[in-house]
Structures are given as structure tokens and as C-alpha cells.
C-alpha positions, 0 to 999 in steps of 0.5 A: 545408514550412509547411503540412508543420509546421502539420499535424504539430504539430496531432495532435503536441499533442493527443497530450502534452497528452493524455499530460501531464495524463492522470495529473493526473484519476486515478491508481491505482498498485499497487506491491511494497513489502518482504518482512519476516518471521522464519524459520520455526524462529523460530516453531517450537513455536507454533500457528499462526492460519493464514494474515492480511491486514490493510491501513492507510490514510492520505488527503488532502485538498487539498494541506492537511487529511492523515488516516490512518495508512498505516503498516507497524505498523497494518496488521500490527496490524489482521490480528493483530487478536485472531486471533495475537499474531506474523506472519511469513513476512509480504509488503507491499504498496503502492497510491496513488491519488490523482485531478484533480490530487492534490486528494484522494491516497490511501495505503494499505499492505497486509500478509499474511503467516501468523500464529501465538499464542505460547506462554503463557510468551513472552507478557507479564504484565502 
């Protein structure tokens, strides 16, 4: 019985160690976010630009320094940059990457949607 237990532990312990430490070396996770959109009736009569995509990312080093802006608003602004005034039928996705126990961590937000140009009468006058 003692020999059986020691043989079983020899096979089980390395497997358990690998399972618990596997995501500590490298992690690459992608997950869907929520979907936000004006309805098609809200953008009726506006000039469609086409399908647009935008990304925004934030990065962390050594659990001390975090830089970047992975916000939804930043991703939308990157998508419409000088091409459109509004994004509708928006889909959001998130991705996370981590190396060596999170010493380097990156979070990104990706949005895609249909861009439209607002009529001149609706644009702000500066």
C-alpha cells in the first residue's frame, strides 16, 4: 500500500504543479464585452462611412507602473478618428495578456461598429 501511494504521488504532484503554475508563465485571454448601440432609426438620414475598428491598451510592469488608456471611450475615439462623427451597432471585445506571474500585464479594449457622419446642423459650432 505504501508503494502504491508513493507511485501515485510521483505522477500526481508534477501534474498538479503544472496545472497551478501554467497560467503564471504566460496568459492570453480574449473575452466578449457588452454591446452598445443607437438603433438604426436614430441614425436614419445620416451618411454611413462603413465598418470601423479601434483599439486601446493599457500596460503594467512589475505591479508598480501602469500606463495607457484601455477605456471604451478611447477605443471609440480611435475608431472614428476624422472618419466619422458617431459609431453605432458597436461590438466590444477585451483581451488580456500576462507574462511571468503578472510582471508584465496588458489589457486591451477593441470596438467595432458602423461609422456615420452627422448632418452639419447637428454639429457643435465652436
